[in-house]
C-alpha positions in Angstrom: 20.1 17.0 -3.5 18.6 14.5 -5.9 21.7 12.3 -6.4 22.1 12.0 -2.6 18.4 11.4 -2.0 18.3 8.7 -4.7 20.5 6.5 -2.5 17.8 6.7 0.2 15.1 5.8 -2.3 17.1 2.7 -3.3 17.5 1.8 0.4 13.8 2.4 1.1 12.9 0.1 -1.8 15.2 -2.6 -0.4 13.6 -2.4 3.0 10.0 -2.3 1.7 10.6 -5.3 -0.6 12.3 -7.3 2.1 9.5 -6.7 4.6 6.9 -7.5 2.0 8.5 -10.8 1.1 9.4 -11.7 4.7 6.2 -10.6 6.6 3.6 -10.3 3.8 3.0 -6.7 4.8 2.5 -4.2 2.0 5.3 -1.7 1.4 3.0 1.3 1.6 3.0 1.2 5.4 6.8 1.9 5.2 7.1 3.8 2.0 4.6 6.6 2.8 6.1 7.8 6.1 9.6 7.5 4.7 8.8 9.5 1.6 7.1 12.2 3.7 10.5 12.6 5.5 12.6 12.4 2.4 10.5 14.8 0.5 10.8 17.3 3.4 14.5 16.7 3.4 14.5 17.5 -0.3 12.9 20.8 0.2 9.5 20.0 -1.4 6.7 22.2 -0.1 5.1 20.7 3.0 1.6 21.2 1.6 2.5 18.6 -1.0 4.7 16.1 0.8 2.0 13.8 2.1 -0.1 13.7 -1.1 3.1 13.0 -3.1 4.2 10.3 -0.7 0.8 8.5 -1.1 0.6 9.0 -4.8 4.1 7.8 -5.4 3.6 4.8 -3.1 0.6 3.7 -5.1 2.6 4.0 -8.3 5.3 1.7 -6.9 2.6 -0.9 -6.0 1.6 -1.1 -9.7 4.9 -2.8 -10.4 5.3 -4.9 -7.2 1.7 -6.2 -7.5 2.3 -7.4 -11.0 5.3 -9.4 -9.9 3.5 -10.7 -6.8 0.4 -11.6 -8.8 2.4 -13.5 -11.4 4.2 -15.5 -8.7 0.9 -16.5 -7.0 -0.8 -17.2 -10.4 2.0 -19.7 -11.3 0.9 -21.6 -8.2 -2.7 -21.5 -9.1 -3.7 -19.6 -6.0 -5.4 -16.4 -7.4 -9.2 -16.6 -7.5 -9.7 -14.7 -10.7 -13.6 -14.8 -10.6 -13.5 -13.2 -7.1 -11.0 -10.5 -8.4 -13.2 -9.8 -11.4 -16.2 -9.2 -9.1 -14.3 -7.0 -6.7 -12.4 -5.0 -9.4 -15.2 -2.5 -10.5 -15.8 -1.4 -6.9 -12.1 -1.2 -6.2 -11.4 1.0 -9.2 -14.3 3.4 -8.4 -13.3 3.5 -4.8 -9.6 4.1 -5.5 -10.5 7.0 -7.8 -12.8 8.4 -5.2 -10.2 8.0 -2.5 -7.8 10.2 -4.6 -10.4 12.9 -4.9 -11.2 12.8 -1.2 -7.4 13.0 -0.4 -7.1 16.0 -2.6 -9.7 17.8 -0.5 -7.8 17.0 2.7 -5.0 19.1 4.0 -1.5 17.6 4.4 -2.0 17.6 8.2 -5.4 15.8 8.0 -4.1 13.3 5.5 -1.1 12.6 7.6 -3.3 12.0 10.7 -5.6 9.7 8.8 -2.5 7.6 7.8 -1.3 7.6 11.4 -4.6 6.3 12.7 -4.7 3.6 10.0 -1.1 2.6 10.8 -1.9 2.3 14.5 -4.9 0.1 13.7 -2.8 -2.2 11.6 -0.2 -2.4 14.3 -2.8 -3.4 16.9 -4.2 -6.0 14.6 -0.8 -7.5 14.0 0.0 -7.6 17.7 -3.3 -9.2 18.6 -3.1 -11.7 15.7 -6.9 -11.4 15.4 -8.4 -13.0 12.3 -12.1 -13.1 11.3 -13.9 -16.5 11.3 -15.2 -17.8 8.1 -18.9 -17.1 8.5 -20.4 -16.6 5.1 -20.1 -17.1 1.4 -18.8 -14.6 -1.1 -21.6 -12.0 -1.4 -23.5 -11.1 -4.6 -22.8 -8.3 -7.0 -24.0 -5.5 -4.8 -22.1 -6.8 -1.8 -18.8 -7.2 -3.8 -19.2 -3.8 -5.3 -19.6 -2.2 -1.9 -16.8 -4.2 -0.4 -14.5 -3.4 -3.3 -15.4 0.3 -3.1 -14.6 0.4 0.6 -11.3 -1.3 0.2 -10.4 1.0 -2.8 -11.3 4.2 -1.0 -9.3 3.5 2.2 -6.3 2.0 0.3 -6.1 5.0 -2.0 -6.3 7.5 0.8 -3.5 5.9 2.7 -1.4 4.7 -0.2 -1.4 0.9 0.3 -2.3 -2.2 -1.8 -5.2 -3.1 0.4 -4.0 -6.4 1.8 -4.8 -5.5 5.4 -8.4 -5.3 4.4 -8.8 -7.6 1.4 -7.4 -10.7 3.1 -9.6 -10.5 6.2 -12.7 -9.9 4.0 -11.9 -12.9 1.8 -11.2 -15.1 4.8 -14.5 -14.0 6.3 -16.1 -15.1 3.0 -14.7 -18.7 3.4 -11.8 -18.2 1.0 -8.8 -20.3 2.1 -6.0 -18.2 3.6 -3.5 -19.1 0.8 -6.0 -18.1 -1.9 -7.1 -15.0 0.0 -3.5 -13.7 0.2 -2.9 -14.5 -3.5 -6.2 -12.8 -4.6 -5.5 -9.8 -2.4 -2.1 -9.4 -4.1 -3.9 -9.3 -7.5 -6.4 -6.8 -6.1 -3.5 -4.5 -5.4 -3.1 -3.9 -9.1 -6.4 -2.2 -9.8 -6.1 -0.3 -6.5 -2.7 1.0 -7.5 -3.4 1.8 -11.1 -6.7 3.7 -10.3 -5.2 5.3 -7.2 -2.0 6.5 -8.8 -4.0 7.8 -11.8 -6.3 9.7 -9.5 -3.3 11.3 -7.7 -1.7 12.3 -11.0 -5.0 13.9 -12.2 -5.8 15.7 -8.9 -2.3 17.1 -8.6 -1.8 17.9 -12.3 -2.4 21.6 -12.0 -0.8 22.1 -8.5 2.0 24.6 -8.3 5.2 24.1 -6.4 5.6 20.5 -7.3 9.2 19.4 -8.1 10.5 18.5 -11.6 10.1 15.0 -12.8 6.6 14.6 -11.2 3.3 13.9 -12.8 0.8 15.4 -10.4 1.4 13.8 -7.1 3.6 11.0 -8.4 7.3 11.7 -8.2 9.2 9.5 -10.7 12.7 9.6 -9.3 11.4 8.1 -6.0 9.3 5.6 -8.0 12.3 4.5 -10.0 14.6 4.1 -7.0 12.0 2.2 -4.9 10.8 -0.1 -7.6 14.3 -1.1 -8.8 15.4 -2.5 -5.4 12.0 -3.7 -4.0 11.7 -6.1 -6.9 15.1 -7.6 -6.1 14.7 -7.8 -2.3 11.1 -9.2 -2.1 12.2 -12.7 -3.3 15.0 -12.6 -0.7 12.4 -11.8 2.0 10.3 -14.7 0.9 13.4 -17.0 1.3 14.2 -15.6 4.7 10.6 -16.2 5.8 11.3 -19.9 5.9 14.4 -19.5 8.1 13.6 -16.7 10.5 11.1 -16.5 13.4 8.4 -14.6 11.4 5.9 -14.4 14.3 8.5 -12.6 16.5 9.5 -10.3 13.6 5.9 -9.4 13.0 5.6 -8.2 16.6 8.7 -6.1 16.3 7.4 -4.7 13.0 4.1 -3.9 14.6 5.8 -2.0 17.4 7.7 -0.1 14.7 4.3 0.8 13.1 3.0 2.0 16.4 6.0 4.4 16.7 5.5 5.6 13.1 1.8 6.0 13.6 2.2 8.1 16.6 4.9 10.2 14.9 2.6 10.8 11.9 -0.2 11.8 14.2 2.0 14.3 16.1 3.6 15.7 12.9 
């Protein structure tokens, strides 16, 4: 079924890239549940589908975060000193998250993702944002924050923007710079997380051909090839469409997907 499924991977990448550019929402929130469904359709063993969906999602974020970071860097918006201080915790946390995920059953991991997706949907619907109340913390604080962001992002297969941006805004980083720096933080999350999923799944039996541990390369190739093309289009449309209304619709979609993931 691979040739037929490949079309859906391309379609998924188009949608994920479009939404990321249009709404500023990471593609992992769409990619993970869609891959769980497509992997099941492909006949991959159910005990592996969720772990593979998350590992593959993180692998795609490696490429998309590089493109996004470069675009933000050209506009001078990435706060590199902040990234350097967050990165060690993020890397350790993302690796730890992959190990934790390996100990969770497919059902438990799916439910964790569903709960996280519901929380993101509620936040998007409410429009709640933290007030700037403090300065960027010291080394210990940044290590702890980075580790927390890395662990959760790795467990659910996202780039961490839903957590990194609010944290940086809370630390008096301007929104534009917080978004740009968060995009850059997605790279160490994705590299460490995807590496962790490849390592923890390396000796698993029943995985399909063309996979390295829990990363499935045909899905990676299909998603990346179109998401890179459609993300700029989404950014253009963001200046022409009612983004606030679209975010509410997208949040409702996340609510439906989150409930579905919880129910199985």
